[in-house]
N, C-alpha and C positions, 0 to 999 in steps of 0.2 A: 628436863633433861632427860634424855633417852636412858632406859634400861636395859641392857641386853639380857634375852632370855632365852639365846639358842646356845649350843653348847661350842660353838666355835665363835661369837658375833668381835670383832673387835672393838675395843674401847678406845672412840674415836679422842683425838688428842684438839684442845682447842687453839684454834690458829687464827691470827688477823685475817680482818676481810679484807683483802685488797683487791688492787684494780688495777687496770692497764686502760692505754689510749682510748684502745678498739671501745671497750666497754663505757668508759667515760662519755666518750665522744656519741653514744648511741641516746643521751640522754642526762638527766641532771640537773643541778643548780649553780649557776657561777655564784659564789661569795669571795664580796671585796672586804680586805681588809689592811686597815691603814694601819700603819706603824709610827707613831713618831720618834722622834731624836730620843728618850727616856729608854727607850726598847732597844734602840740599834747597839750593835757591839753584843748581845745574846746570843745564844743559837736561836735559830731561825723557827726550829718547833719549839721550843720554849714561847719566844716571843709573840710566837701567831696565839699561839693555844691561850696566852695571858690576853691580848686582844680582842680575841674570840672565846669566849668560854665555853661557847655551845659546841664548840667541834673540841674532842679530849686530845690531848698530844700525842696518845698513839695513834690516834685517826690521823692526825696531819703528817705523824711520820708516814704513815702508810701511802696516803696521797703525792707527799713527797716523794718517795722512793717510789711511786708511780708516774712519777712525771707531771702532776694535775695542779702544782701549785707554779704561777709565777708573778714575776715581779715585771709591776707595768712601767715602762721606758718613754719617757715623754718625746715622741718623734720617733720612736722608732717600734722595733716587734718588740712584744714582752720577753722578757729574758724565761727562759724554765728556771725552776731551780731544783738540784739535782740530792744534794745532800743537807739533811734536818740538823746535822751537826757543824752549819756553815755561818759565820757570825751573820745578823741580820743589818741589812741596810735601813734607813727609813726611806717610807714611800710606801705606797698601796699595792698590794699582792693580788692576784685573783687565785681563788681555789672554785675546781672545776669538781664538786661533790656529787658523784653519781647516785643515781635512785637505788634506793634502798631495795636490797633481792626482795622477789617474790616469797610469800610466806609459803605457799605451795608450790609441790614441783610440778615443772610442766611435761610435757609431752615431748619424747624425743623418741626418732627415728635409728633405734638402734637394734640390730638386727638379735635374734635369738632362737637358739635351738630347741622350739618347744616339742616334748616327747608325746603330749596327751592335750587336748583341749575341747571343753565340751560347754553348755552356756552356764553351767556351773563354776567351773574351775579352769586352770592351768597349771601343766607341770613342765620346767624347760631345766636345761643343764644348764646352769650358770659359770661361766668362763671365770678364772682368776682374773683378779684384779680389779671384779665389777661389786663393787658394795649393794647390799639388800636394798637400802632404802638411802637418801639423802640424811646426812648428818655434816657438825660444823668442818670445813673443808674439805666436804666430797658434796655440795649441792646439785650435782649432773651426773648425768653418767651412771646414773645407777638403775637397777633392776626396776625398781618402782618407776623412774621415768621410758624404759623400754616397754614395762606394761601399761602405759597410759597411753602410748601411742597404737600398741598392738590391740589392745581389749576397747579403745575407745572411751564413751560417756559409763558404760557399765562397771566400770570398778572405780569412778567415782567416789570418795567418800567410803567404801566398804573398809571397814576399820580401822576409820582413823582417816583424818586428812593428811599427816604427815605419812604414814605408811600404809596410804590404801591395799587392800589385797593382802598382804604380809601377815601369816601365821605364825612363819617361823623363821630364823634367818641363819645364812652362814658368812663365818668372817669374811671381808672383800677378797682375801688371798686363797681362801680355801674353795675349791671348784664343787660343783656336782649337782645333784637333784634336790631342785628346790619344789612345793605347790605352791600356787596362789589363788585366792578364794575372786570369785566374779558377782557374788549376791553374798546378801545378808547371812542368809541360810546357809549356805556352804561355808562363810568364815565363822558360821555361830557352832556348824558341827564339827569342821576343822579344829576350831580352837577348841574344842569338845573331847576330842581324839588326843590332842599332843599333852595335853593337860589330866586325861586318863594314863598317858605312856601305851596308847595301844594303836604305836605306831612301828612297822619294821623299819629299821635305818642301821645301817650299814656303811664303816668309813673305809678306807684304806687309809693308811698312814706307813712312810719311808720311815724308818727308825734309828735311829744312829743305836749302832749295837743294839740288842734285843733283850725285848723282858723276860727274867726268869720268876716263874716257868713258864714255858711256851704256850701254855694255855690257863686262862685265870680269869678270876673275876674282880675288878678292883670297886672295894667300894669305901667310900672318904664321906669327910664334909668338904663341901666348896664353899669359900665366900672370898670377899676383899682380902686381898693381902693388908697386912697390918703396916706392914712396912713399905708399899709399892701402893696405893688406889687405883691404879689403871691396870694392877695385875689382878688374876683369882690367884687363889693358895688350896694347899690341904690345909683345914683348920682340924682343932682337938676338940674344941668348942663352936658352939654357933654355926652360923652356914647353915648349906641344906645339903640334902643327901645324894650324893653322886654314886650311881653305877656304872659301870663299864665293860661287859664283857670281851676279852680278847684273845684272837690265836694269832700265833706266830706262823704266817701261810710259807715261808721262804727265809734261807739267813744268805749272807752276801760277804765272800773273804771271810779270813779269818788273822785274829792277830797273834802276832810270836809270841809278843810280851803276856797274854794273856790265856795262855796253855790253850788257844788254838778259839775264844768265844769269837762269835758274829763281828764284823765291823759294821754292817746295817743291816736291816731286816724288812721285810714286809708285813703288816701287821693289820688284820682285820678285826676290827672294832668295831662293836655293837654296842648302844644306848639303851641302858634301859631306863634312865632318866637323859633330862638334856637341860644341864646346865649349863652357865657361860666357860666358855675355856673347856668345857670337861675333858675332853678327849686328851687335848694340849698339856694339860696340867697334871693328869693320870698317867700319859707317858714319861712326862718328865717325873715324875713323884717315883716311877721303876728303873730311874735311870735312862732313857730312851728315849727321848725326846724327838719328838720329827723332827729330822730334816731340815736347815734350810729356817728352822721357829725363831723370827728376830727375835721373841719376847722371854720364851721358855727354854731356849736350847742352849743354854749355859752350857759354858766345855766346848771345843773344838771338837770334831769328828778325826777318825783314824785319817794320817797324811792320802792315803791313797781315796778314800770319800772324797775329802777337802778336795781334792784334785780334779773328781771325777762334777762335784758341787761347781768349780771354778771353771771347768771346761765348756758345762752349759750354760752358764751364767744362773745358775739357781739360786733366789735370793728370797724364798716366798717358804713358810711353811708346807711340807711335804704330804698336804691332806686331801682326802677327796672325798666329799658322800656318795659313795657308788651307788646303794641300794637306797629307793623308800619305795614302800608298800604300806596301804592305807586300806579301809574300805570308804568307800563313798560315800559322804554324809548325805547324800541325795537321791541317788538311786541304788545304793547298798550293794554296789559290783565292788569286786576286791579288784582292787588294782596293783600292780609293784613294777617298778619301771628301776632298770640296772643300764650304768654306764660306764663306759671304759675309761681308764686314766687318761686325762688331758694331755695332749703333744707334748709336755714339758715333764712332765711327770713318768711318763713313759721312756722319753729319750732318760732321764735320771734313772729310773729303774736300771733299763741297758746296761748303762753304765757301771753299774753294779754288778750285772751279773757278770761281767766281765773281770771283775777286782781277783 
């Protein structure tokens, strides 16, 4: 199991490993299953699972849906099955089972916005929509896949096979600055910096309403929600200490119903600690969740803000890791990187300014 460590890491849902015809045709094994008259008339997926106990019913359902199960027709072309709920006929079925997915992430030629690179580490501006590393349901197109291609063999195994080079993470839909290690020494040094919270990290959030007071520190215990294990929550006891310093940089619009309270705000958040989903949970705890947050953004924003989100097609949490500063673990050089809002957040901010 992957245990998220960074303040904005997504908790991935388990998904059925599905295949398509192109993937299956690239290799795999053809399994022949004979259904006798005793199994005829049952649901196809159930009958096949009974006759071939090595293949689970869920796996067969996925293979049927992917068009990888066919009934052999004597003297004619195999008849592809499309519905696992259909009644089974007696006869011979061919099941094309694709090869298992590779355990290690593969290099992929994915463009990277490189902010800094030397023999020891690399700093990139991660776009929204890119996961930091492979996880169930998101095995390709990740930062790790891109780094393996960009850095070559130098990255292999650094920090573990599944997540080579990764010392901290951003949620898939959070954009911004990330650093990855290219050597064991750099990985150990960076990991120590993050463990000591000796890192300058500032995020920009566009929020529903504005937290009060306009400048403050949120200090809570964060842990798994007792009501939903896929979410984090502020806890009265247990969990881990989480501290966020925030400052409202600007506000947008005004509510006629709430005595001129702002409809939205741009908030700078500096992390003293880095817990899973820390900023998202802390902003929500102040009644000002990140706009577009599908997990912690309970409650609809004001109508003008909702219209702005819809016009832009903005559906992710409006959160950007704008600043990352640290002392190079090998050279001792002080490094600081700052990136502007990505195009979608910049467009959303412009729309909010017009309210």
